FIKE-453730 format. One line per field, with one value per residue (C-alpha): residue number from 0; residue in one letter; y negated, z, x. Coordinates in steps of 0.02 Angstrom, whole numbers. Layout:
N
n = [NUM;...]
res = [A;...]
y = [Y;...]
z = [Z;...]
x = [X;...]
//
This chain:
376
n = [0;1;2;3;4;5;6;7;8;9;10;11;12;13;14;15;16;17;18;19;20;21;22;23;24;25;26;27;28;29;30;31;32;33;34;35;36;37;38;39;40;41;42;43;44;45;46;47;48;49;50;51;52;53;54;55;56;57;58;59;60;61;62;63;64;65;66;67;68;69;70;71;72;73;74;75;76;77;78;79;80;81;82;83;84;85;86;87;88;89;90;91;92;93;94;95;96;97;98;99;100;101;102;103;104;105;106;107;108;109;110;111;112;113;114;115;116;117;118;119;120;121;122;123;124;125;126;127;128;129;130;131;132;133;134;135;136;137;138;139;140;141;142;143;144;145;146;147;148;149;150;151;152;153;154;155;156;157;158;159;160;161;162;163;164;165;166;167;168;169;170;171;172;173;174;175;176;177;178;179;180;181;182;183;184;185;186;187;188;189;190;191;192;193;194;195;196;197;198;199;200;201;202;203;204;205;206;207;208;209;210;211;212;213;214;215;216;217;218;219;220;221;222;223;224;225;226;227;228;229;230;231;232;233;234;235;236;237;238;239;240;241;242;243;244;245;246;247;248;249;250;251;252;253;254;255;256;257;258;259;260;261;262;263;264;265;266;267;268;269;270;271;272;273;274;275;276;277;278;279;280;281;282;283;284;285;286;287;288;289;290;291;292;293;294;295;296;297;298;299;300;301;302;303;304;305;306;307;308;309;310;311;312;313;314;315;316;317;318;319;320;321;322;323;324;325;326;327;328;329;330;331;332;333;334;335;336;337;338;339;340;341;342;343;344;345;346;347;348;349;350;351;352;353;354;355;356;357;358;359;360;361;362;363;364;365;366;367;368;369;370;371;372;373;374;375]
res = [M;G;A;A;G;I;I;F;S;N;I;H;D;G;N;L;P;E;L;T;R;L;R;T;T;A;S;V;P;F;G;C;R;Y;R;F;I;D;F;A;L;S;N;M;V;N;S;N;I;Y;N;I;S;V;I;T;H;Y;N;Y;Q;S;L;M;D;H;L;G;S;G;K;D;W;D;L;A;R;R;S;G;G;I;K;I;L;P;P;N;I;T;A;Y;A;N;N;R;N;A;L;Y;T;T;R;L;E;A;L;K;S;V;N;N;A;I;N;R;I;T;D;E;Y;V;V;L;S;D;C;D;V;I;C;N;V;D;F;N;D;I;I;N;D;H;A;K;Y;G;A;D;M;T;V;A;V;K;R;M;Y;L;T;P;A;Q;A;S;M;N;V;L;Y;E;S;D;P;D;G;R;I;T;D;V;L;T;Y;P;T;S;F;E;G;E;A;D;V;S;L;N;I;V;V;M;R;T;E;Y;L;H;K;I;L;L;D;S;I;A;H;G;Y;T;S;L;T;R;E;I;I;F;K;N;L;K;Y;S;N;Y;R;V;Y;K;Y;D;G;Y;F;G;Q;V;T;S;L;A;G;Y;Y;E;K;N;M;Q;L;L;D;G;A;V;R;E;S;L;F;A;V;Q;N;R;P;V;L;T;K;V;R;N;S;P;P;T;R;Y;S;G;D;A;K;V;V;N;S;L;V;A;D;G;C;F;I;E;G;T;V;E;N;S;I;I;F;R;G;V;R;V;G;K;D;T;V;V;K;N;C;I;L;M;Q;D;T;V;V;G;R;N;A;E;L;N;C;V;V;T;D;K;N;V;F;I;K;D;T;R;N;L;S;G;Y;C;T;H;P;F;F;I;E;K;G;T;M;I]
y = [-2388;-2529;-2691;-2866;-2971;-3146;-3222;-3386;-3489;-3662;-3620;-3626;-3764;-3851;-3727;-3753;-3933;-3930;-3793;-3828;-4008;-3974;-3792;-3682;-3579;-3423;-3483;-3488;-3397;-3262;-3102;-3140;-3128;-3137;-3263;-3246;-3193;-3038;-2942;-2982;-2948;-2787;-2731;-2755;-2659;-2528;-2503;-2505;-2666;-2752;-2907;-3026;-3225;-3333;-3486;-3641;-3819;-3928;-3911;-3758;-3760;-3650;-3512;-3542;-3524;-3361;-3270;-3312;-3168;-3061;-2933;-2895;-2850;-2747;-2874;-2934;-2868;-2888;-2856;-2895;-2957;-3103;-3292;-3438;-3535;-3723;-3832;-3840;-3986;-3973;-4069;-3938;-3906;-4012;-4174;-4270;-4195;-4164;-4013;-3895;-3857;-3698;-3515;-3525;-3698;-3645;-3487;-3620;-3727;-3566;-3495;-3486;-3367;-3264;-3240;-3160;-3019;-2842;-2730;-2659;-2733;-2871;-2910;-3064;-3113;-3248;-3263;-3279;-3100;-2997;-2794;-2657;-2598;-2486;-2576;-2415;-2351;-2520;-2504;-2326;-2357;-2497;-2400;-2261;-2339;-2437;-2621;-2794;-2840;-2761;-2890;-2782;-2816;-2794;-2749;-2876;-2962;-3138;-3300;-3452;-3534;-3384;-3356;-3563;-3501;-3342;-3290;-3136;-3007;-2904;-2739;-2606;-2421;-2399;-2529;-2649;-2832;-2885;-3079;-3194;-3314;-3436;-3521;-3511;-3617;-3529;-3340;-3228;-3034;-2899;-2936;-2876;-3023;-3054;-3012;-3126;-2973;-2954;-2835;-2836;-2785;-2936;-2949;-2989;-3114;-3202;-3200;-3282;-3423;-3464;-3462;-3567;-3694;-3707;-3746;-3830;-3701;-3748;-3588;-3393;-3365;-3482;-3503;-3327;-3200;-3271;-3324;-3151;-3035;-2991;-2958;-2883;-2735;-2820;-2711;-2712;-2602;-2560;-2584;-2498;-2551;-2694;-2865;-3040;-3195;-3371;-3502;-3622;-3648;-3559;-3410;-3421;-3400;-3253;-3149;-3178;-3119;-2969;-2915;-2879;-2726;-2568;-2516;-2674;-2646;-2470;-2514;-2658;-2592;-2388;-2353;-2205;-2260;-2425;-2538;-2710;-2815;-2978;-3081;-2984;-3106;-3045;-3104;-3025;-2930;-3034;-3050;-3039;-3121;-3006;-3113;-3106;-3026;-2993;-2909;-2860;-2972;-2952;-3044;-3056;-3055;-3189;-3249;-3272;-3242;-3305;-3335;-3257;-3204;-3144;-3087;-3203;-3203;-3252;-3296;-3283;-3374;-3446;-3498;-3481;-3569;-3496;-3503;-3550;-3455;-3429;-3357;-3319;-3437;-3427;-3500;-3512;-3507;-3592;-3669;-3698;-3711;-3789;-3731;-3728;-3761;-3676;-3657;-3569;-3568;-3666;-3654;-3731;-3745;-3721;-3827;-3881;-3928;-3936;-4015;-3947;-3952;-3977;-3905;-3882;-3791;-3789;-3636;-3478;-3572;-3723;-3689;-3839;-3878;-3956;-4010;-3963;-4039;-4115;-4149;-4144]
z = [778;720;804;740;840;885;947;1050;986;1095;1254;1353;1270;1420;1531;1410;1354;1336;1201;1129;1077;901;893;964;1114;988;889;1028;1011;1116;1147;998;866;912;917;1072;939;884;1036;1020;841;851;987;880;705;809;870;687;701;535;531;655;665;752;813;810;889;830;786;693;535;628;652;486;414;534;483;299;215;363;261;401;504;360;360;176;118;16;145;331;350;455;441;534;601;609;728;666;757;765;852;981;994;1157;1199;1161;994;1015;993;1124;1283;1342;1256;1250;1157;1035;1009;990;862;742;756;589;552;706;628;483;580;540;654;805;946;954;1034;1128;1152;1208;1102;1251;1311;1332;1351;1242;1257;1145;1137;1098;1265;1323;1200;1216;1406;1371;1280;1397;1541;1398;1489;1432;1433;1481;1545;1553;1717;1790;1994;2041;2199;2185;2262;2293;2175;2022;2099;2051;1884;1859;1848;1989;1988;2125;2076;2155;2153;1993;1914;1914;1956;2089;2116;2031;2090;1947;1997;2184;2273;2439;2373;2433;2415;2283;2162;1994;1888;1721;1553;1445;1353;1339;1238;1219;1063;914;945;1137;1088;955;1123;1227;1094;1077;1252;1265;1119;1193;1369;1354;1413;1433;1529;1475;1647;1765;1669;1592;1697;1856;1822;1779;1882;1964;1813;1687;1676;1685;1703;1731;1636;1746;1646;1722;1598;1582;1589;1578;1576;1548;1646;1651;1579;1738;1700;1494;1564;1701;1562;1438;1566;1590;1425;1487;1607;1503;1578;1524;1336;1324;1397;1285;1116;1141;1142;1016;870;948;862;898;730;676;515;434;401;275;387;373;529;693;673;839;815;887;1044;1066;1231;1251;1401;1441;1306;1179;1001;845;667;590;728;737;918;943;1129;1301;1296;1466;1529;1381;1230;1083;929;750;682;823;842;987;978;1030;1222;1259;1409;1403;1555;1579;1432;1304;1150;1004;810;749;904;879;1020;996;1068;1263;1318;1482;1485;1629;1636;1481;1364;1196;1060;865;771;942;941;1077;1057;1129;1297;1352;1520;1539;1696;1764;1882;1862;1944;1860;1693;1593;1439;1270;1141;961;843;981;986;1151]
x = [-2080;-2004;-1924;-1876;-1747;-1745;-1593;-1576;-1413;-1416;-1497;-1338;-1258;-1252;-1150;-1001;-998;-802;-850;-1009;-985;-933;-1019;-1169;-1144;-1173;-1012;-897;-749;-727;-582;-462;-583;-764;-893;-1032;-1167;-1071;-1117;-1304;-1305;-1189;-1322;-1470;-1386;-1319;-1503;-1573;-1642;-1606;-1749;-1659;-1707;-1581;-1651;-1557;-1556;-1399;-1223;-1247;-1132;-1004;-1123;-1172;-1015;-971;-1130;-1149;-1237;-1229;-1143;-1017;-1159;-1246;-1381;-1355;-1531;-1661;-1782;-1760;-1570;-1534;-1616;-1556;-1724;-1672;-1769;-1933;-2023;-2226;-2349;-2378;-2190;-2183;-2258;-2095;-2118;-1918;-1795;-1824;-1767;-1831;-1842;-2033;-2023;-1896;-2027;-2179;-2054;-2028;-2209;-2253;-2092;-2141;-2316;-2231;-2153;-2226;-2139;-2222;-2092;-1981;-1810;-1780;-1597;-1481;-1334;-1197;-1256;-1078;-1136;-1138;-1326;-1444;-1598;-1694;-1674;-1772;-1887;-1936;-1954;-2067;-2162;-2168;-2235;-2355;-2270;-2334;-2149;-1992;-1840;-1665;-1575;-1407;-1378;-1245;-1185;-1199;-1136;-1252;-1171;-1188;-1363;-1400;-1373;-1463;-1647;-1667;-1811;-1877;-1953;-2058;-1995;-2080;-1987;-2134;-2097;-2160;-2071;-1958;-1823;-1790;-1612;-1614;-1491;-1480;-1482;-1320;-1305;-1355;-1484;-1555;-1508;-1560;-1470;-1592;-1639;-1835;-1941;-2122;-2244;-2257;-2446;-2412;-2288;-2407;-2541;-2398;-2370;-2555;-2586;-2435;-2487;-2648;-2601;-2425;-2327;-2142;-2055;-2075;-2009;-2129;-2279;-2297;-2200;-2212;-2421;-2460;-2357;-2524;-2619;-2504;-2381;-2210;-2063;-1873;-1758;-1599;-1438;-1273;-1146;-1008;-1126;-1020;-1126;-1034;-1106;-952;-763;-707;-814;-781;-589;-619;-719;-604;-474;-568;-540;-356;-427;-435;-585;-695;-623;-671;-846;-870;-775;-754;-942;-978;-1081;-1086;-966;-947;-956;-873;-827;-687;-546;-403;-262;-59;-33;52;245;375;543;677;673;486;417;234;161;-33;-101;-231;-142;-247;-187;-103;12;207;250;444;441;365;174;105;-87;-162;-280;-200;-341;-294;-149;-69;118;221;391;543;593;422;322;145;79;-130;-183;-318;-247;-385;-345;-230;-136;32;147;339;506;555;366;290;99;-13;-182;-224;-363;-351;-475;-434;-305;-227;-32;82;244;425;463;288;255;39;-21;-215;-276;-372;-531;-489;-416;-331;-426;-381;-502;-505;-377;-281;-85;7]
//
């Protein structure tokens, strides 16, 4: 009962324009040393899925640099392994003969590659699904009930703003989907939120794609799942572990800050036999001066800390100058902060230089963002 994996790398680029101007959502840095795609890739590899395709859109140079040959995920293989599928514009991809905007259009644009999949099942996943899940459990549940399609969901409380960014599923006591709410604007309360993880038989995916090409369908949720609820066995798989979804810069900041909670870190990174894998870099250990003070923070290797760091996420190669105070911040790779500076609720992209005595502050719901390569 083999399975192949398909990861969408660009679907949610519009949610994080600040961080995806020069990269895909898949390669957005997260949690000191990871990229978003590391969670989807690790979930697949830990579930013995070694035939993985990553559908790209544009700005995927940094993604290719991060993935390399796939050896850090044990995907440098003669058979299977990891494959990057760039946009393949065809006459039936969409009416504008342009790059895709939905998952179904993305799948249609790489239909030839999908036709070569020989595994019995296929797992579709977005790249920004921050969780540690065993796909084998979903596949076994899918096979047990003879489902046509199984969607992973998480029971959560949503505000109207959060609900408007998600797809919600309603199901009967047996787990069969009865209704779909796509990005509702007036919903508030508890609901089963889609993790954007879908399992189906490969032959069923082929059937969906042929039908979509013939009829010009563009939405997997609205034109496939919703229209066929009465005729097909679509089910939910209820996941009860940690799940983080990033829909804005504020959400990105919040999900990083949640990693400072030991329970969240344990549910993501301390699951037995399910490590989160990433590209390994040979950096020296972080160096702390005698005056350095670090409290409740995650600090990657290769840093040099001379000042105070509190409640912050510090990526590789960051330098914090003497008498500088960094609180509630996310400083990405190779950020340099001078002396006597004060930073609060600041998010820096890579290679940012902040001069001496600068005082920068945002708020937890509206962090102050500094673009890549900026000097302040």
